[in-house]
Structures are given as C-alpha cells and as structure tokens.
C-alpha positions in Angstrom: 2.3 -26.4 -0.7 -0.4 -25.0 -2.7 -2.9 -24.4 0.6 0.1 -22.2 2.0 0.5 -20.2 -1.1 -3.5 -20.0 -0.5 -3.4 -18.6 2.8 -0.1 -16.3 2.1 -2.3 -14.8 -0.6 -5.4 -14.3 1.1 -3.7 -12.9 3.8 -2.2 -10.3 2.1 -5.2 -9.5 0.2 -6.6 -8.8 3.7 -4.3 -7.2 4.6 -4.3 -4.9 1.6 -7.9 -3.9 2.0 -7.6 -3.2 5.8 -5.1 -0.9 4.5 -6.9 0.7 1.9 -9.9 1.3 4.2 -7.4 2.9 6.8 -6.3 4.8 4.3 -9.6 6.3 3.3 -10.9 7.8 6.7 -7.4 8.4 8.2 -7.5 12.5 9.1 -3.9 12.9 9.4 -2.2 12.7 5.7 1.0 10.8 6.5 -0.4 8.1 8.4 -2.7 8.2 5.2 0.7 7.6 3.3 1.9 4.5 5.6 -1.3 2.9 5.2 -0.9 3.6 1.5 2.4 2.2 1.5 1.4 -0.7 3.7 -1.7 -1.8 1.2 1.2 -1.2 -1.6 3.2 -3.9 -0.1 0.6 -6.2 0.5 -0.4 -6.4 -2.9 2.7 -6.8 -4.1 3.7 -9.6 -1.9 0.0 -10.6 -3.5 1.1 -10.5 -7.2 4.5 -12.3 -6.0 2.4 -15.2 -5.1 0.5 -15.0 -8.4 3.9 -15.1 -10.2 4.4 -11.8 -11.4 8.0 -10.6 -10.6 7.6 -7.8 -13.2 4.8 -6.3 -12.2 5.9 -6.7 -8.6 9.2 -5.0 -9.4 7.3 -2.2 -10.9 4.4 -1.9 -8.6 7.1 -1.5 -5.8 9.1 1.4 -7.5 6.2 3.0 -8.2 3.6 2.5 -5.1 5.8 2.6 -2.6 8.9 4.6 -3.5 7.7 7.6 -5.7 4.2 7.6 -5.1 4.9 8.0 -1.1 7.5 10.5 -1.8 5.8 12.6 -4.3 2.5 12.6 -1.2 4.8 13.5 1.2 5.8 16.8 -0.9 2.4 17.5 -1.5 1.7 17.0 2.3 5.1 19.3 3.4 3.6 22.1 0.9 -0.1 21.9 3.3 -1.2 21.5 6.1 -1.1 17.7 7.6 -4.5 17.4 9.0 -7.7 17.3 6.5 -10.2 20.0 8.0 -13.4 19.6 8.4 
C-alpha cells in the first residue's frame, strides 16, 4: 500500500511542477491562471497523501478559489495577452 501512495505523490508533484512551468511560460494570462489552478490541485493532492488535511482545505480555498478569482478579475481590467 505504501508504494501506491508514493506513486500518486510522485505523479502529483511532477504534474504540479509541469503546470508551474507552463504557467510561467504562457503568454495568455487566462491560460496561465488555469495552469496555476492545476498546479494548486496537484499540490493539494500531494498534501493529502502526506496526511495534512488542514493544509489541504486551506490551500484549496485560497490557491484555487480566491487567488484564481482575484487574478481573473485583475486580468479583466487589463489586457489578456502579455505584450512582448
């Protein structure tokens, strides 16, 4: 059973790392927010596997909910695409 948890943890961390990289490299700001949300969900899964449910609940509420909503609101007041 331990091996399954380590496999899921490894996959969640790899997915979070890839989503972080894609969020930084993306020129479309709304897609970057989406990648940031995927990264937050992947790290929340990792925290759950590491048996930290209080951190998971806080991280989901802040990183996926409030943070994404605030960024989408800020993007709506500016331009969607990053200018070179």
